[in-house]
N, C-alpha and C positions, 0 to 999 in steps of 0.2 A: 502493498501501500503507499505511494506517496500522498506526501503535502501537497498541495490547493496551496502556488507560492504567494505571498502578499509581500510586497515590500517591506514591510517591517518584519517577514520572518525569514525574509531572503538574509537583511542585517543583522540579524539576531544570530544567525547561524554562522553569516562571515564575520562576525566577532570574534570568533572562536578559528577562523581560517586567515587570517591576515599575513599580510607578506614576510618575507624573510625569517619564518620559523624554523627552514630545513636544517643541517649540519653542513652546509656548506664546503668544500675541500677547492683550494687553486693547487697548480699545477708544483708539484716538489714538494708540498706540504707535510706528506708522511716523509721523509728523509732524515735521517739519524744525526741530530746537534750532540757536543760533549755535554756531559752533566755539568751541570753550572754554569750553564748558557738560560740566560733566560733572552723572552721575547719579548715585543712591547709593541702593541698593533690598531691602530685608529683604519675602521674600514669609515667609509661615506660610497652610497645608494642612491639613486634615482632612479623610481620606477614610475613609468607608463602606459595605462591600459585607455582603451574607450570599447573593450570587450566583455562581456559579463555572460558564459554559460553556465547552465545550471538545467541538469537533469538534461545535456544533448541539445539545450534551447538557448536561445543568444534570448536576451531583457533589452533591448532599445535603449539608447540614450543612458547608457550606465558609462560611468569611467573611474578609475582610481589614478591620483597623483601621490607620490609618496618619496618623500627623504628618510633616509634608515643613515643613523650614524651609530657603530657598533665598537666598544673598546675590548680588545682581547690580550691576556697575559697568558704567555706562556711558560713552565719553566721545567728544564731539563734536567734529571737526574738518573742514581743507579737504583733501581728495585730489585737487591741480590745481583743477581752478573747480567741485567738485564737491561737497556737502556729505556727509560719510560719519561714520560712527562707529565705536568699536570696542566691542564686549562680550565681558564673561568673566562664567561661572553656576556658580556652585557649590551644589550641593544635599545636605543633610543630612535621615537621616530615622530614624524609629524606629516599624515594625512589628511587628504582630501578625497570625497568620492561622491558619487551621485547612482543613484540607484533606479533604473525607467524614469530620468528626469528628474529625482527628486533627490534634492539633496540631503547628507545622510548626517546623522550625529557622528563624531568621531573621539576615540579618548586617545590620546598624545602622552611623550612621554616615556618613561621606564617601560621597557617589556621586560619578556622573561629571561632571568636568569639561568646560566645553565655552568655547569660546573664535569670537568671530564678529567679520564684517565687513559693516557695511552702507553702503553708495552710494545716493544717488537723481538719478536719473538724466531724472526728469521732477518738477520742482517749481512748484507754483501762484504765477499773477501773485496770485490773491485767494485764499485757503483758504475763504472758506465757500463760493466754488460751482467752483472749481478741482480738478485733478486733482494727488495727489501719489500717485507711484510709485517705491516703492524695490525693491533686490533687497540681498537677504542672504547670505553661505555663512559657515555653523557649523559648526564641526569640534567634535565628541563624543569625549575621549581618557578611559579605563579606568583613573579614578584611582581610582576605586572598590570597596570590599569585595567579592570575585563569591568564593563559593564553591557549587560546583555540587551543590543536592539544595538549598541555600539562599533563600529567598525575599528578594531585596533588591531595591537601584536600579542597583547595579554591574551590568553586561552583559560585561564581559570584553571588548568587542571596540570596535575606533575605528567613528563614524558621522559620516558627513560630511552635510550638510543643504542644501541652497540651497533660498533663500527667498523669494518673490514676495508685498511687501505693496501694498496700495491702498488712498488714503483719499481719496475723492470727494466735493466738497463740493456737498449736497443745495438749500443756502438755507433761510434761516427757524430756522439753528439746528440744521439736521438733516444728517447725514453716515452714508455708508457708508463699512465697514472693510472689506475684505477682506484675505484671505491665503490663499499655498496654498505648501507647500511636500513634499519627497520626502526621505525617511531612506533612506541607502543604509548597509547596516551592512557592513563584513566578516568574513568566514567566518574563524573562530577553532576553535582545536583546547582542550582541557583535559583534560586527564586520557588522551588517547588517545580521546575523544568530541569529534566533528567537527559542531560547529553548523553553520547557515547560513540567514540569514534574504532573503525578495525584498524589495525594496524596498518602503517601506509610504509614504500618501499622505494627506495631512492638510490641509483646508480648512475654515476658519473664516470666518465671516460676523459680522458687528454692524450693526445699525440704533442709531445714536446720537440723542440728543440733547441741544443742550451751551445751556445756560443761560450765555452770559458765557466766560471766558477761566478759572472757577473750579472751575464743576460741572456733571455730565453725569449722564445716566442711558442705557444701553443694551441691549436684548436682544439674544443673540445666538446661535449654531450652531457647532459643533464634528462636524466628521465625517471616519473615518477608515479606508482600506482597506490592503489589504494584508498584506504584512507574513508571509505564510506563513513556518513556519520547519519547518525540516528537522532531523534525531539520528541523526548516522551515516546519510545517504540516505533516511532513513523519515520519514514526512508524522508529524508531530507531534499536530497539531489545532489550535496553535497559534495565534495570527496575530493582526492588528491591525484590530479591524474594530468600530467604536463610532460611537454615533451620544449627541450630548451637547445640551442647551438648556443656557443661561447667562445670567443678569441681572450687568450692572455698575452699581454707583454708585461714582464716583469727584467727591472735592470738594478744595481746597485750601485749607486750614486757615491759611495762611500763603504770601508770596511764595513759599517758596523750601519749601512740607512738605506733601506732598500724601496723603490716604490714598484708599486703593481696596478696597471691596468686591466678593466675588465670590462668585454662589450655583448650582449646576451640578445635577442631575441626568442621569444614561444613563437614555437608553428604550432603548438598542438593542444588546447587546452578542454576540460570538461570538468565541472563541479566548482569554479571560479573564476578571477577575472584571468586575460589571456594580457601579459604585458608584451607593447610592442617593443617597448626598448626599454635594457637592464644595463644603466650603467654604475663602474664601481672601480675608486679607486682607494688604493691598501697602501698603508706609511709603517712601516714593519722598521723599527730601535732594537739591534741587537746591545745587551747589557748582560 
C-alpha cells in the first residue's frame, strides 16, 4: 500500500532524506598513513536540483539549493600491529527548497555527527602495484536539528555504517579505488509517527592517475540502492536510489596542505531530489 502524497507528507519524509548523509570517499582516502599523523579537513559542497522524483513520478515545480560545510578530523595510530584511524565528522547546512511550487520550511545549522574507526588488515608491500584493504565502522548520532515537516540534514535517528575500502595499484601511476558500505538506521518515532528505513547500500568506484605523490586526477561513480521508507507502516515512495558520475582533481600545494575539487552529476534518481550538479572543494591540513 502506498501513501497518497500531499506536499506536507513529502516534506515530512524528505526531512529524513536530506543531502550529504552518505559516507562518501574520495580517491586515495583509504591510503595508510604513519601512526601519529593527523588530518584536519574542511569540505564545502554546493547542491543544485530542479527535479524531485517520488515513487517513479516527477513532482513538478520542485527544487533544492544547498550549501554544506563539513568539518572532519582523522587521527592515525597503531591498534596492536595493525594501522588504524579514528574519524570525527560534523556537517553544517543551509538549504532552500520548493515542492510543487510551494516554498518549504527548512532546518539549517548542525547536522548529525559521525564517529568512525578504520583498520587495515591488508597492507601493500609496494603501493604502486599492491593491494590496500581497510574496514571501517561509522556511527552517526542524531545531533542535528530534526523537525518533522521541515527539510534538513538532521535525521532524528542513529545510523551504523560498516564500510569496506580497497586501493589496487595497477602500475604506471594508475590506481583503482573501490568502496562498498551499508547504512543501517534505527527505527524512530516522532510526535507519535513511526519512521522505518530499510538498509541502504552504496558502491563507489574511481580510476585514478597519479603524477608522483602530489597530483592526481580521477573519474568515479557512486551508486546507491535500498533505503525504502515507511511511515506508520505505509510505503512512502522515498528510498535511496541514485547513480552519480564524478570527476576529481587533487594537488598538494605544500608538503602539509592538500586541495581537492570534485564535480558530480546525478544521472538517475528515484525517491528524492536529483542533483543537476554537485560541486565540492576540500582543504586538508596534515599536522
